[in-house]
C-alpha positions in Angstrom: 16.6 5.1 6.1 17.6 2.2 7.5 19.5 -1.1 6.3 17.6 -4.5 7.1 19.7 -7.8 6.2 17.9 -11.2 6.5 19.3 -14.2 6.8 18.5 -18.0 6.8 15.5 -17.3 4.1 14.7 -20.7 3.0 15.1 -21.6 -0.6 11.7 -21.7 -1.2 10.7 -18.5 -0.2 13.8 -17.1 -1.9 12.6 -18.6 -5.5 8.9 -17.1 -4.2 10.8 -13.7 -3.6 12.8 -14.5 -7.2 10.1 -15.3 -9.3 7.4 -12.9 -7.9 10.2 -9.7 -8.2 10.7 -10.7 -11.9 6.8 -10.8 -12.3 6.5 -7.4 -11.1 9.6 -6.1 -13.1 11.5 -5.5 -9.5 14.6 -6.0 -8.0 14.3 -8.8 -5.3 15.7 -6.2 -3.2 12.9 -3.4 -4.3 10.1 -6.3 -4.3 11.1 -7.3 -0.5 11.4 -3.6 0.5 7.5 -3.2 -1.1 6.5 -6.2 1.1 7.8 -5.0 4.2 6.4 -1.8 3.9 2.9 -3.5 2.7 2.9 -5.4 6.2 3.5 -2.2 8.3 0.8 -0.4 6.7 -1.5 -3.3 6.9 -0.4 -3.8 10.6 -1.4 0.1 11.2 -4.7 -0.5 9.8 -5.5 -3.2 11.8 -4.7 -1.2 15.2 -6.4 1.9 13.9 -9.8 2.6 12.1 -7.9 5.9 11.0 -4.3 6.5 10.1 -2.8 10.0 10.6 -1.8 12.5 7.6 1.7 11.8 8.9 1.5 8.1 8.4 0.3 8.4 5.0 3.1 10.8 4.3 5.5 8.0 5.6 4.2 5.3 3.6 2.3 6.7 0.7 3.1 3.9 -1.8 2.2 1.3 0.5 -1.2 2.9 1.2 -2.3 3.6 -1.8 -1.5 -0.5 -3.2 -3.9 -1.2 0.0 -6.4 1.7 -1.0 -7.0 -0.3 -4.7 -8.3 -2.7 -2.8 -9.9 -1.4 0.6 -10.8 2.4 1.7 -8.3 3.9 3.9 -9.6 6.4 6.1 -7.0 9.6 7.3 -7.4 12.2 9.9 -5.4 15.4 10.0 -4.0 17.7 12.6 -7.2 19.6 12.6 -9.1 16.5 13.4 -10.8 16.9 10.1 -11.2 13.2 8.0 -11.2 11.7 4.4 -10.9 8.3 2.9 -8.7 7.4 0.5 -10.2 5.2 -2.5 -9.3 3.4 -5.8 -10.4 5.6 -8.8 -12.4 2.7 -10.0 -14.2 2.7 -6.5 -15.1 6.3 -7.3 -16.5 5.7 -10.5 -18.5 3.1 -9.0 -19.8 5.3 -6.2 -20.6 8.1 -8.7 -21.9 6.4 -11.7 -19.2 8.3 -14.1 -16.4 6.9 -15.9 -13.0 8.1 -16.6 -14.0 7.5 -20.5 -17.7 9.1 -20.4 -17.9 12.4 -22.4 -18.2 15.6 -20.3 
């Protein structure tokens, strides 16, 4: 994994990072890493309707966070397509509930 050093962050931005990281129970470094990974995942999605299974594997956490609010379409090396959706969206679509009796 590569390292990244960012200098010249304005004080107001730094304050927001500190506050948001604390609110998320993450270190500033972990929170910033999450922001960068999420931004990269969103950039990938903006360029293509589908992502590859390898892209999903490389940045799984970011794509899972994005899937909480929008579907992620995935294709594998065999050309098969899949959709990654949140469990609440799955429940909405199927009319089921995790707490429903089986």
